N, C-alpha and C positions, 0 to 999 in steps of 0.2 A: 520641590527644592528645599522646603523647610525641614522635612523629615524624610530624607531619601530612603533610609533603611526601612521605615514603615511602608513606603511605597513598594520597595523591592519585595518585602515579605508578603504584602497583600496580593500583589500580582502573581508572585511565585506560587502562592497557595491556590489561586484560581487556575493557573496553568497546570499545576500538578494534579489537582482534582479532576480537571478535564481530561488530561492524558491518562489518568487511572482507568478510565472506561475502556481503554484499549485491551485490558486483560479479559474483557468480556466480548471482544470482537469475534464475530463468526462470519466465515466466507460462504458465498453462495455460487455454485458452479452451474446451476440449472438456468440457462438463459431464458427458457420459456417462462419461468417464474417472475421474470422482470417485466413481462408484458401485462397490460391491464387485465383484470379478472373477467371482464365482459367480452374479451376478444375470443372469437369462435375457435381459433386454433388452440388457444390455451385451454378452453373448456373441453374440447375433444381430447386433448392431451391428458387432462386430469381425470376424465372419465375412463380412459384406458388404464391409467395408473391405479384407479380405484377398483375397477371391475376385473382386471387381469393381474398377473404377476408383474410387479414393478420392474423387474429386470427385463421383461419382454419389450419395454419401450425402446431399448437400444442394446441388443445382444452384442457381445464381443466376439470378433472373429479371431480364432487361433489357428495359425498355419504351422504345421509340422513339416519340415523339409530335411531331406537327407540325400546322401550320395548313392545309396542303394535302395531298392524297393523294400517297403515295409511289409512285414507279415501281419496277418489279422490279429494275432495275439499281441503284437507290439502296439498296434493301433488302439486296441482295447485297453491295454495297460496304461498308455498315455491318457486316454479318456478317463480312466479310473483315478489316476493321480490328479488330474485337473479338477475332477469332481470333489476330491478331498480337500481342496484349498478353501481358505476362509471365505465365508459369505457366498460361495458358489452354490446355486440352486440346482442346476443341471448342465450337462455337457452333451451335445448331440454331434454326430458325425454327418457333415454335409456332403462330403464326397472325397474321392481319391482320384488322383490323376491317372491317366492311362498307363504311364510307366511305373506307377506305384511309389514314386519318390516324394510325393507331397500329399498331405492330408489336410482337409479343411474341417475344423471343428467350430461349432457355435456354442459359446459359453454364456450362460445367463446367470446373473447375480440375483440373490434373494431380495436385495433392496434396490432402490432407485439407482440407475447407472450414473446419475449425476450427484449422488450424495457423497459427502466427504468420506464417510466410512467405506463406501464402495471404492472410491478412488484410492484410498489407503490400501484396501485389500488388493486392488489391481496392481498397484505399485509393488506390493510384496510378492505377488505371483510373478511379475516380470523379473524381479530380483532373484527369485528362487527357480527360474526356468532351468538352469543347469542342474540344480538338485532334483527337479522333477524328472529330467531326462535320465539322470543316474539311477533314481529309484525305479524307473520304468525299464531300465537296462536297454535303452534304445540309443543308437548313435545317430544323432540329428540335432536340429536347432529349432527352437520355437520363436514365432513372430506373432505380435499382437496388433490388432487394428480395431477401430470402432470408436464410439464416443468416449467411453471410459478410458481407454488406452490413450486417446488424444488428450484428454484432460490431465492425465498423469504427466505427459510431456509438457503441456501448456503450463501446469502449475510449477514444474521444475524450472522451466525457462523463465517464468515470471519471478520466481524467488531469486534466481540468479541475476536477473535484470535489476531487481530492487537493490541488491547488494552493490553491484557494479555502478549503477547510475547514482545511487546515494553517495557512495564514496567518491566517485569521479567528480560529480557536481560540487560536493562539499569542498574537496581539495582545490579544484580550479577556482571557485569563488573565493576561497580563503586566500589563495595566492594573489588574486586580483585585488582583494582588499588590502593586503600588505603593501602592494605597489601604490594603491590609491591613497592610503592613509599614512604611508611611510612609518608604519608602526607594526609590531607583532602582537602587542598586548590588546590593542583596540579591536582588531579583527576577531580575536578569540571570543570576546563577549558579544560582538556583533553577530557572528555566525552562531554562537551558542543560543542566543535569544531566538533566532529564526528557527533553529532546529527544535527547540522546546515548543515554540509556537506551532510548528507543524504537527507535532505529536498531540498538543492540546486541541488543535483544530480537528484533527481526525477523530480523537476521542469524543469531543463535544459534538461534532457533527453526527456521528453514529448514534450517540445518546439521544440527541434531539429528534433525529429522524425516527428512532424507535418510539420516543415519547409522544410525538405529535402526529406521525404518519404511519405508525405501526409497521415500520420496516426494521426487522431485527437482524438482517444479514446484509452484507455488501459484496459486490464483485471483487475478486482479488486484484483487479486492475486499478481500482479506485485509489489505494494508497500511493502507488507509483505515479499515476497521473497527477494526483493532488500535490505530491512532493515537488514535482517539476515546476508546477505553476506557483505554488505558495512560496517556495524558496526564492525563485527568481523575482517575484513581485515584492515579497517582503524585504529582500535585501536592497531593492531599489529605494524603498522608503528610508531605510537606515542610512544608505549612502547620502541621500539628500540632506538628512538631518546632520550627520556627522561632518559632511563637507562644509556646511554652514557654521557648525560649531568650531571647526578648525580655523576658519577665517576669523571668526569673532574672538577666538582664543588669543590671537596675536595682539589684540587691543584690550581685552578684558580678563578678569579672573575667571576661573573655570565655571563657577556658579552663574555668574552674570552672562558668560558666553553661552551656556546651556539655555538660559532663559530667553535670550535673544534668538537663538537658533530655533527653539521650539515655537516661539511666537511668530517668527517670520516664515517658517516652513509649514506650520500647522494647517493653515487654510488650504494650501496647495495639496498637501498629502491627504488630508481628510476628504477633500473633494474627489481626488483621484481614487481613493479607497472606496468611497461610496459608489462612484460610477462603475468601478470594476466589480464590486460585490453585486451590484444590480445586474451587470452584464452576465455574470456567471449564474446568478439566480434565475435568469431567463430559462436555463436548462431545466428548471423544475417544472416548466410547462409541458415538457416532453412526456409521453406516456411510458417511456422505457425507464425502468427503475434504476439502471446503471447510471444514466445521464442525470436523473433526478438527484440521486445521492451525491454524485460527483459535483454537480452544480451547487448544491446546498453546502457541502463540506468546504469547497473552495471559497464560497461567499462568507461563511463563518470565519474561515482562516484569514481572509483579507481584512475583515472587520477587527479581528484580534490584533493583527499586525498594525493596522492603522491607528487604533485608539489605545490599546493596552501596551503593546511593545514599543512602538515609536512614540506614543504620547506620554507614557509613564515609566515603563521599565527601563528602557535604554537611557533616557535622560537621567534617571536616578542612578543608574550604574556609572555613567560618565561622571556624575557629581562625586560619587564615592571613590572611584578608582583612579581617575585622572589627577595628576599633580598640577598644582597651580604654578606656572612659571614665575609670576610676579612674586608669589610668596617665597619661592626658592631663591630668587635674587635678593629679596629682602633679608632672608635668613643668612645668606652667604655674606652680606655686607654688615650684619649686626655684630658688634664686638661681644665676645663671650666673657 
């Protein structure tokens, strides 16, 4: 309360430095890598990956379908064009239907079928399927199935979900805060601090898991799951604090109202934060890396919200931004 700008600056630096690690964030799409190293199925998987071609772990099925029977030279030409695509190691013909209107190819990539670069290559091939057919001079359509093709769809859907859910949840909570606080200005920095806190939690969580647990990648599901929980929980703490502040503001100046609100809600919010952080931290006992990273990240985010956002940053912002009604009345009645 004595130096709110110093508090705002210090906490902002901590949050920005934590969020800065997001630029080094790397996603992992290989589910098997999230299991313990001593698990037999993972060991067998890694032996196959080491001793044989990586792409043989999960070849992609390519189906060529048309309205007329395909000629042998057409089938071979499509095979050749598929083989010329980026990162493709080989393409084999698995079979042709009796009517000759559908051909089954097995496409193997040079790298792991779960690697990001392989998924990117698969996505490009799918996008260029019409061009492949034109170069082959074949009238038909290509369809793709298998682990890598599924990951392309999964990644696209997940990216779409992140945008939709983040925007929808942010807008709906912002509207709710306007109704609750009867203000437009206050919900802006209430919501802003929570969003910055989420980015900081995600960045700090991934940095610490890499530093202490040697986990350098995360599942692409972690940011979305963490956002839903951290924003919902973090905004609860802010609402408790701001609601008490607005009650005290009717009787005291802004600074005093903030002090009373923080003092009276601090024990409840801190206790709730510690309990929730410990609850999510229990997921770190699970042998699956996805759950471990998710539990750790959410626990870190809850602690940030509990002690830095609600405890320091938000009270300092309220002290600086909110106007004192008592001072306004005094100024209005003071002769110039």
